C-alpha positions as CSV (number, residue, x, y, z in Angstrom):
1,M,59.4,41.6,57.5
2,M,62.3,44.6,58.1
3,P,62.7,45.3,61.7
4,N,64.3,48.2,62.4
5,I,65.2,49.3,66.3
6,T,65.4,52.7,67.6
7,R,66.5,54.2,70.8
8,G,65.7,57.2,73.0
9,D,64.0,58.7,75.8
10,R,60.9,60.7,75.2
11,M,57.7,58.5,74.8
12,A,55.5,61.5,73.5
13,G,57.5,62.9,71.1
14,L,57.6,59.4,69.3
15,M,53.6,58.6,70.1
16,T,53.2,62.1,68.4
17,Y,55.4,61.4,65.6
18,L,53.3,58.1,64.8
19,V,50.2,60.2,64.5
20,G,50.9,63.1,62.7
21,A,51.5,63.8,59.6
22,G,55.1,62.0,59.0
23,R,57.6,63.9,56.8
24,A,56.2,63.4,53.2
25,N,52.9,64.1,54.7
26,E,52.3,60.2,54.2
27,H,50.9,58.9,57.6
28,T,47.1,58.1,57.1
29,E,44.4,57.2,59.9
30,P,46.7,56.4,62.8
31,H,45.4,54.0,64.9
32,L,46.3,50.9,67.5
33,V,46.3,47.3,66.3
34,A,48.0,46.1,69.5
35,G,48.9,46.7,73.1
36,D,48.9,45.7,76.3
37,A,45.9,44.4,78.2
38,A,45.4,47.5,80.0
39,M,45.7,49.8,77.0
40,M,43.3,47.9,74.4
41,A,41.2,47.9,77.3
42,W,41.2,51.5,77.1
43,H,41.6,52.1,73.4
44,D,40.0,50.8,70.5
45,D,41.1,51.1,66.9
46,A,39.7,54.3,66.5
47,E,42.0,57.1,64.8
48,L,44.5,59.2,66.8
49,G,45.0,63.0,67.5
50,R,47.8,64.5,69.5
51,D,45.9,64.3,72.9
52,S,45.2,60.9,72.5
53,A,48.8,60.7,71.6
54,L,50.1,62.1,74.9
55,A,47.5,60.3,77.1
56,I,48.7,57.3,75.4
57,A,52.3,58.4,76.1
58,R,51.5,59.0,79.7
59,H,50.2,55.7,80.0
60,L,53.2,53.9,78.6
61,D,55.5,56.2,81.1
62,R,54.0,55.5,84.3
63,P,56.2,52.3,85.3
64,R,59.3,54.5,84.8
65,K,58.0,57.6,86.3
66,A,56.8,55.8,89.8
67,F,59.7,53.9,90.2
68,D,62.1,56.6,89.0
69,V,64.3,53.8,86.9
70,D,66.7,55.4,84.6
71,V,67.7,53.3,81.4
72,K,70.7,53.5,79.9
73,G,70.4,55.0,76.4
74,G,67.1,55.7,77.1
75,H,63.9,53.7,78.1
76,V,61.8,53.7,74.8
77,W,62.4,50.8,72.9
78,H,61.0,51.8,69.2
79,C,60.9,49.1,66.3
80,S,59.0,49.4,62.2
81,L,57.9,45.9,61.2
82,S,58.3,46.9,57.3
83,L,56.7,44.6,54.5
84,R,58.3,45.0,50.8
85,A,56.2,47.3,48.5
86,E,55.4,43.9,46.2
87,E,54.3,41.9,49.3
88,G,50.7,44.1,49.6
89,T,48.7,44.9,53.1
90,L,47.9,43.0,55.7
91,T,44.5,43.7,57.8
92,D,44.7,45.1,61.3
93,E,44.2,41.8,62.8
94,Q,47.5,40.0,60.7
95,W,49.3,42.7,62.4
96,N,47.6,42.2,65.8
97,A,48.8,38.9,65.9
98,I,52.0,39.9,64.0
99,A,52.7,42.6,66.8
100,N,51.7,40.2,70.1
101,D,54.2,37.6,68.8
102,F,57.1,39.8,68.3
103,V,56.7,41.4,72.2
104,R,56.1,38.0,73.1
105,E,59.6,36.5,71.5
106,M,61.2,39.7,72.0
107,G,61.2,39.1,75.8
108,F,58.5,42.3,76.5
109,D,55.8,40.1,77.9
110,D,55.2,38.2,81.4
111,H,56.9,35.4,80.3
112,E,54.1,33.0,81.0
113,G,53.5,35.1,84.2
114,T,57.0,34.5,85.6
115,K,58.0,38.3,85.0
116,A,56.2,41.3,85.0
117,P,54.8,42.5,81.4
118,C,56.2,45.8,79.6
119,R,53.7,48.5,78.9
120,W,53.8,48.6,75.1
121,V,51.6,49.8,71.8
122,A,51.3,48.8,68.3
123,V,50.5,51.8,65.6
124,R,49.4,51.6,62.3
125,H,49.4,54.9,59.9
126,G,49.2,53.6,56.6
127,V,52.3,52.4,54.0
128,S,55.1,54.4,53.7
129,K,56.0,57.3,51.2
130,N,57.6,54.1,49.4
131,G,54.7,51.9,49.5
132,N,55.4,49.6,52.4
133,D,53.2,48.3,54.7
134,H,54.2,48.5,58.4
135,I,53.3,49.0,61.9
136,H,55.4,51.5,64.9
137,I,55.9,49.3,68.4
138,A,57.2,51.5,71.0
139,V,57.8,49.6,74.7
140,N,58.8,51.3,77.9
141,L,61.4,49.3,78.8
142,V,60.9,49.7,82.6
143,R,58.3,46.6,83.5
144,E,55.4,47.3,85.6
145,D,57.8,46.6,89.2
146,G,60.4,48.7,88.3
147,T,62.8,46.2,86.7
148,K,64.2,46.8,83.5
149,A,63.8,44.5,80.1
150,P,66.5,42.7,78.7
151,I,67.8,44.3,75.1
152,H,71.0,42.8,74.7
153,M,71.6,41.8,71.3
154,D,67.7,43.2,70.4
155,Y,69.2,43.7,67.0
156,K,69.9,40.6,66.0
157,R,67.1,38.7,67.9
158,S,64.8,40.9,66.0
159,Q,66.1,39.9,62.6
160,T,65.8,36.1,64.4
161,V,62.5,36.9,65.5
162,A,61.2,38.3,62.1
163,R,62.7,35.1,60.2
164,A,60.8,33.2,62.2
165,L,57.4,35.2,61.9
166,E,57.8,35.2,58.2
167,V,57.1,31.4,58.3
168,A,54.6,31.8,61.4
169,H,52.3,34.2,59.5
170,G,52.7,33.3,55.7
171,L,54.8,36.2,54.5
172,E,57.9,36.6,52.2
173,S,61.2,35.2,53.5
174,L,63.6,38.5,53.1
175,E,66.4,36.4,53.3
176,S,65.1,34.9,50.0
177,V,64.6,38.5,48.4
178,Q,68.2,39.8,49.6
179,A,69.7,36.3,48.2
180,D,68.5,37.5,44.6
181,R,69.2,41.4,45.2
182,A,72.9,40.7,46.0
183,T,73.4,39.0,42.8
184,R,71.9,42.1,40.7
185,G,73.9,45.0,39.8
186,Y,77.4,43.7,38.4
187,D,77.9,42.8,35.0
188,P,81.3,41.6,34.3
189,A,80.7,42.5,30.2
190,E,79.7,46.0,31.9
191,R,82.7,46.7,33.7
192,E,84.6,45.7,30.8
193,A,82.9,48.0,28.8
194,Q,83.4,51.0,31.0
195,A,86.8,50.1,31.0
196,R,87.0,50.6,27.6
197,W,85.7,53.5,27.1
198,R,88.2,55.1,29.8
199,A,91.0,53.6,28.0
200,R,89.8,55.0,24.2
201,A,88.6,58.4,26.3
202,K,92.4,58.6,27.9
203,Y,94.6,57.4,25.1
204,E,92.8,60.0,22.5
205,R,93.1,62.7,25.6
206,N,96.9,62.1,25.8
207,R,97.6,61.7,21.6
208,H,95.7,64.8,21.1
209,S,97.7,66.7,23.9
210,A,100.8,65.4,22.7
211,G,100.6,66.5,19.2
212,T,101.8,63.3,17.5
213,D,100.6,61.3,14.6
214,A,100.0,58.5,16.7
215,P,96.9,56.1,15.2
216,E,93.6,56.9,16.4
217,W,92.2,54.0,19.0
218,A,90.2,52.6,16.5
219,K,93.2,52.2,14.5
220,L,95.2,50.9,17.3
221,D,96.7,47.2,17.1
222,G,94.2,45.4,18.9
223,A,96.6,43.6,21.4
224,L,97.8,47.3,22.8
225,R,94.4,48.4,22.9
226,Q,93.9,44.6,25.2
227,V,96.9,46.2,27.2
228,L,95.4,49.3,28.1
229,I,91.7,48.0,28.7
230,G,93.5,45.7,31.0
231,A,95.2,48.3,32.8
232,E,92.3,50.4,33.2
233,M,90.6,47.7,35.0
234,R,93.5,47.0,37.4
235,A,93.1,50.6,38.2
236,D,89.8,50.0,38.8
237,Q,89.4,47.0,41.1
238,P,90.1,48.8,44.7
239,R,86.8,50.9,43.7
240,Y,85.1,47.6,42.3
241,L,85.8,45.3,45.0
242,L,84.9,48.1,47.7
243,S,81.5,48.6,45.7
244,L,81.2,44.6,46.4
245,K,81.3,45.1,50.0
246,V,79.5,48.4,50.5
247,R,76.2,46.6,48.3
248,G,76.8,43.2,50.8
249,C,76.5,45.4,53.8
250,A,73.5,47.5,51.7
251,E,71.7,44.4,51.2
252,A,72.2,42.5,54.3
253,S,70.7,45.6,56.6
254,A,67.0,46.1,57.1
255,D,67.5,50.0,58.0
256,E,70.3,53.0,57.3
257,G,71.3,52.8,60.8
258,E,72.4,48.4,60.4
259,F,74.2,49.4,56.9
260,V,76.5,52.0,58.4
261,R,77.4,49.5,61.6
262,R,77.8,46.6,59.0
263,M,80.0,48.5,57.3
264,R,82.4,49.7,59.9
265,R,82.3,46.1,61.0
266,E,83.6,45.2,57.9
267,G,87.2,47.6,58.6
268,L,85.4,50.4,56.1
269,I,85.8,54.3,56.9
270,V,82.5,55.4,56.7
271,R,81.5,59.7,56.9
272,P,78.1,61.2,56.4
273,R,77.5,63.8,54.1
274,Y,75.1,67.0,55.5
275,A,72.4,69.0,53.9
276,D,73.9,72.5,52.8
277,G,73.9,74.4,56.0
278,R,72.7,71.5,58.0
279,T,74.3,69.2,60.5
280,D,71.6,67.0,61.9
281,V,70.3,65.9,57.8
282,I,72.4,63.4,56.3
283,T,71.7,63.6,52.6
284,G,74.8,61.1,51.3
285,Y,77.7,59.5,52.3
286,S,80.9,58.3,51.1
287,V,83.6,55.2,52.3
288,A,86.9,54.1,52.2
289,E,89.0,51.0,53.4
290,R,91.0,51.2,56.1
291,P,94.2,52.6,54.8
292,T,97.8,50.8,56.4
293,A,100.1,52.8,58.0
294,G,101.3,56.2,56.8
295,E,98.4,56.5,53.7
296,R,95.4,58.3,53.1
297,P,92.5,56.9,52.9
298,I,90.5,57.0,49.3
299,W,87.2,58.1,49.6
300,Y,84.8,57.1,47.2
301,G,80.7,58.4,47.0
302,G,78.3,56.0,46.9
303,G,76.9,57.2,43.3
304,N,80.8,56.8,42.5
305,L,80.4,53.4,43.4
306,S,77.2,52.3,41.7
307,R,74.1,54.5,40.7
308,D,72.2,52.6,43.0
309,L,74.3,52.6,46.1
310,T,73.4,56.4,46.5
311,L,71.6,57.1,49.8
312,P,68.9,58.1,48.0
313,R,68.5,55.1,46.0
314,L,69.3,52.6,49.1
315,R,66.5,54.9,51.1
316,D,64.0,53.5,49.0
317,G,64.8,49.9,49.9
318,W,64.5,50.8,54.1
319,P,61.0,51.6,56.2
320,D,60.3,55.5,56.8
321,T,61.7,56.1,60.5
322,P,61.3,59.0,62.6
323,T,65.5,59.8,62.4
324,G,66.0,58.0,59.0
325,A,67.4,61.4,57.7
326,T,69.9,61.6,60.8
327,T,71.4,58.1,61.2
């Protein structure tokens, strides 16, 4: 199960997105599957529209407005919990139990009567465009008494909680899936074949441009061919090693934002590629090792590292979020 956390300050904006059509018109029958006690006493599992979404947002926002509390980074805490498409779908009752357990373990409940609880809801609106069953949890970080819920290390804690809930609710372990996927994509024989192709193309190009009667590649001494192939493999080594780092970051990440953070923690430089004429929609990325003093970074696009490291391919494995294309 993949948790994906975002923060903001517009509860109404989040709720209207969750009950709307979605970026790919994939949202169907949005409804509540869980929430705080007052919310669930007021709302059932009926399909939600814009008016009900705004009413829910007003309910969730009430403690912050009543106490006029400012939360750095935004009081709206949003987390999607997503299954892999291969896992199929759960029932509303199963998602209800998972949502309540997740909110409790993240510390947003009343701590067995020792703290004022946060107001929250869990919305389900069908599977994502990639077939992932999921829910969205929206929490007001201002508790009923005006105190703030702690969110220190919430990204890491959400992963820990998700792993525990996978066991508790009989879900497939994400760690085992990622460990299997991380070994794919790099065949040494394929890498050598690519180096052989580049060496041959470079040799034939140089032979023709020089206008000499040097032998064709096929007639070249085998030992010399291996020297040229080895040179291409060594020249490709920086790109190859960089691709391993990027792949490792991608496989260990549950969402796009975490992917970028992991690459930066690995010491890589990352820059986005924007859609034509836009500065708010990201369609790709390039990455480079941090250069030593006086050197310029050597950039590689995701597709130059591997066909399955392009941003669209990576996004296929992450849950849909309101900000997925603008991370």
